[in-house]
C-alpha positions in Angstrom: 76.0 12.6 35.3 77.2 15.8 34.9 80.7 14.4 33.6 79.2 12.2 31.3 76.8 14.9 29.8 80.1 17.3 29.7 81.3 15.4 26.7 77.9 15.2 24.8 76.4 18.4 22.9 73.8 18.6 26.3 76.9 19.6 28.2 74.9 22.9 29.9 71.5 22.5 31.6 71.1 25.9 30.5 71.0 25.2 26.9 69.1 22.1 27.2 66.5 24.3 28.7 66.5 26.7 25.9 66.6 23.6 23.7 63.3 22.5 25.2 61.4 25.6 25.2 62.5 26.3 21.4 61.0 22.6 20.5 57.9 23.4 22.6 57.7 26.4 20.3 57.8 24.6 17.2 55.4 21.9 18.5 52.7 24.6 19.4 53.4 26.0 16.0 52.8 22.6 14.4 49.6 22.0 16.5 48.3 25.2 15.4 49.2 25.0 11.8 47.7 21.7 12.1 44.6 23.1 13.5 44.4 25.7 10.5 44.8 23.1 7.8 42.2 20.7 9.3 39.7 24.1 9.7 40.2 24.4 6.0 38.9 21.0 4.9 35.0 20.8 4.9 33.6 19.1 7.3 32.2 16.2 5.0 34.3 14.7 2.4 32.7 15.1 -1.3 33.0 11.2 -1.5 31.0 11.0 1.8 28.4 13.4 0.4 28.1 11.3 -2.9 27.7 8.3 -0.9 24.9 9.9 1.2 23.3 10.8 -2.1 23.5 7.5 -3.6 21.6 6.1 -0.4 19.2 8.5 -0.6 18.2 7.7 -4.4 18.5 4.3 -3.8 16.0 4.1 -1.0 13.9 6.6 -3.2 13.9 4.2 -5.9 12.8 1.2 -3.6 9.7 3.3 -2.5 8.9 4.1 -6.2 9.3 0.2 -7.2 7.1 -0.6 -4.0 4.6 2.1 -4.7 4.7 0.9 -8.7 4.1 -2.8 -7.6 1.3 -1.9 -5.3 0.0 0.1 -8.3 0.3 -3.1 -10.6 -1.8 -5.3 -7.9 -4.3 -2.7 -8.1 -4.7 -2.7 -11.7 -5.1 -6.4 -11.9 -7.6 -6.4 -9.1 -9.7 -3.3 -10.8 -9.2 -5.7 -13.9 -10.8 -8.6 -12.5 -13.7 -6.4 -10.8 -14.3 -5.0 -14.4 -14.6 -8.7 -15.9 -17.2 -9.5 -13.0 -18.9 -6.5 -13.7 -19.4 -7.1 -17.4 -20.2 -10.9 -16.4 -22.7 -9.5 -14.1 -24.4 -7.1 -16.7 -24.6 -9.7 -18.8 -26.7 -12.0 -16.7 -28.8 -9.3 -15.6 -29.5 -8.5 -19.2 -30.3 -11.9 -20.0 -32.8 -11.8 -16.9 -34.7 -8.7 -18.1 -35.0 -10.4 -21.8 -36.2 -13.7 -20.4 -38.6 -11.7 -18.0 -40.2 -9.8 -20.6 -40.4 -12.6 -22.7 -41.5 -15.4 -20.5 -43.6 -13.1 -17.9 -47.0 -14.1 -19.9 -46.2 -17.8 -20.3 -47.7 -20.5 -17.3 -45.5 -23.2 -17.1 -46.6 -26.9 -16.6 -43.1 -28.1 -16.5 -40.0 -26.8 -15.4 -37.8 -25.5 -18.0 -34.5 -26.7 -16.5 -35.0 -30.4 -15.9 -38.7 -31.0 -17.8 -40.4 -32.6 -14.8 -44.0 -31.6 -14.3 -45.2 -28.7 -12.1 -47.6 -29.2 -9.6 -50.5 -26.9 -9.2 -49.4 -25.0 -6.2 -49.3 -21.5 -4.5 -52.5 -19.1 -5.5 -53.4 -16.8 -8.1 -50.9 -14.1 -6.6 -48.0 -16.5 -6.4 -45.5 -18.2 -9.0 -46.1 -22.0 -9.6 -42.6 -22.4 -10.2 -40.9 -20.5 -7.2 -44.0 -19.4 -5.1 -42.8 -16.1 -5.0 -45.6 -13.1 -5.5 -45.4 -11.6 -8.9 -44.4 -7.9 -8.6 -47.1 -7.0 -11.1 -49.5 -8.2 -8.9 -48.9 -6.6 -5.5 -51.2 -3.9 -5.7 -54.0 -7.0 -6.2 -53.2 -8.8 -2.7 -55.7 -8.6 -0.2 -54.8 -6.0 2.7 -53.3 -7.3 6.1 -56.3 -6.8 7.7 -58.7 -8.9 5.4 -56.3 -11.8 5.7 -57.1 -12.3 9.3 -60.8 -12.9 8.5 -62.0 -9.7 10.1 -64.0 -8.2 7.3 -67.3 -7.1 7.5 -68.7 -8.8 4.6 
């Protein structure tokens, strides 16, 4: 094998050893330069930072859109409730006006259907609905007189 190597540039073993050591030193220097160069590069490239910020912004926009949608639903619900309150207020106003105007009338016919109203109930209750008049509650007999245990 040495005869084959004698005619080449690698004739001496010592020369080969020197060239190998020089190549190893050159490789070590190249690796150190690589470490130095990669150390000066920021850990996170600018494009990665920008992509991360874009993703965060898009997530924030999605959260805001969801919140806006929920608020729109809430506004619609509140508008519906407002409409219901207005309708209830009108009904109550009509009922109060009707009570004031019709309180002293004694109905013989039903105001809704026109059918005759039979004599029923007592002097403290309504002939139509048989409920006790709110204005006559203080005239009602006391509970102990209802049982018939009065001392007359």
